[in-house]
C-alpha positions as CSV (number, residue, x, y, z in Angstrom):
1,M,18.1,-18.6,-1.3
2,S,17.2,-15.0,-1.7
3,N,13.7,-13.8,-1.9
4,S,12.4,-12.3,-5.2
5,F,11.6,-8.7,-5.5
6,K,7.9,-9.6,-5.5
7,D,8.3,-11.7,-2.3
8,K,10.0,-8.7,-0.6
9,V,7.2,-6.4,-1.7
10,Y,4.6,-8.7,-0.1
11,E,6.7,-9.1,3.0
12,L,7.0,-5.4,3.5
13,T,3.3,-4.8,2.8
14,R,2.5,-7.3,5.6
15,L,4.5,-5.1,8.0
16,I,2.4,-1.9,7.5
17,P,0.2,-1.6,10.6
18,K,-3.4,-0.6,10.8
19,G,-3.8,3.1,10.7
20,K,-0.7,3.6,8.5
21,V,0.0,3.5,4.8
22,A,3.1,3.3,2.6
23,T,3.6,4.5,-1.0
24,Y,4.3,2.4,-4.0
25,G,7.7,4.1,-4.4
26,Q,8.5,3.6,-0.7
27,I,7.8,-0.1,-0.9
28,A,9.9,-0.4,-4.1
29,K,12.8,1.4,-2.4
30,L,12.6,-0.8,0.7
31,A,12.4,-3.9,-1.4
32,G,15.7,-2.9,-3.2
33,N,14.5,-1.4,-6.5
34,P,13.6,2.3,-6.1
35,K,12.5,2.7,-9.7
36,A,10.0,-0.1,-9.5
37,A,6.9,1.7,-8.1
38,R,4.8,0.5,-11.0
39,A,5.8,-3.1,-10.5
40,V,4.7,-2.7,-6.8
41,G,1.3,-1.5,-8.1
42,M,1.1,-4.6,-10.3
43,F,1.9,-6.9,-7.4
44,M,-0.8,-5.2,-5.3
45,R,-3.3,-5.8,-8.2
46,I,-2.4,-9.5,-8.4
47,N,-2.1,-10.0,-4.6
48,P,-2.8,-13.7,-4.0
49,D,-3.5,-13.3,-0.3
50,P,-5.3,-10.0,0.5
51,S,-6.4,-11.3,4.0
52,H,-2.7,-11.4,5.0
53,T,-1.1,-8.9,2.7
54,P,-3.0,-5.6,3.1
55,C,-2.6,-4.1,-0.3
56,H,-5.2,-1.4,0.6
57,R,-2.5,0.2,2.7
58,V,-0.4,1.1,-0.3
59,V,-1.1,4.4,-1.9
60,A,0.3,6.9,-4.5
61,S,3.2,9.2,-3.5
62,D,0.8,12.1,-3.2
63,G,-1.6,10.2,-0.9
64,K,-4.1,9.5,-3.7
65,L,-6.0,6.2,-3.6
66,T,-5.4,4.3,-6.7
67,G,-6.6,0.9,-8.0
68,Y,-8.4,-1.5,-5.7
69,S,-10.2,-4.5,-6.9
70,A,-12.2,-5.5,-3.9
71,G,-15.7,-4.4,-3.1
72,E,-16.6,-1.2,-4.9
73,G,-13.0,-0.3,-5.7
74,I,-11.6,3.0,-4.5
75,S,-14.6,3.8,-2.3
76,T,-14.1,0.5,-0.5
77,K,-10.3,1.2,-0.1
78,L,-11.2,4.6,1.4
79,A,-13.8,3.1,3.8
80,I,-11.3,0.4,5.1
81,L,-8.5,3.0,5.6
82,R,-10.8,5.4,7.5
83,E,-12.0,2.5,9.6
84,E,-8.4,1.6,10.4
85,G,-7.7,5.2,11.5
86,V,-5.8,6.6,8.5
87,F,-6.0,10.4,8.3
88,F,-7.2,12.2,5.2
89,K,-7.0,15.7,3.7
90,G,-9.9,15.7,1.3
91,D,-9.7,12.6,-0.8
92,R,-6.0,11.9,-0.2
93,V,-4.2,10.3,2.7
94,D,-2.5,12.8,4.9
95,L,1.0,11.3,4.7
96,T,2.4,13.6,7.3
97,L,0.2,11.8,9.9
98,S,-0.4,8.4,8.4
99,Q,2.7,7.3,6.5
100,W,4.5,4.2,7.8
101,Y,8.3,4.4,7.9
102,G,9.4,0.8,7.9
């Protein structure tokens, strides 16, 4: 039985190591539907298991931090990523240093 697109998205998200991020589009492409970046964002928003599926490690294609429902939202996402060792240029993730290539 094949996994659904949503299952693949969550599986891939669990592979992103501390100190790295992936983009919504990157996860969509790796999960088999390169045009589904918005769907990936929706799945991150409804993530049923954030302690095992680190949705905070998924960012916009330009490194911008978007939607995060835990804590204080984006500021919490920023704090967690910094604590994990993700590099930033201003308020965006420096993808040249911190992008994961699964």
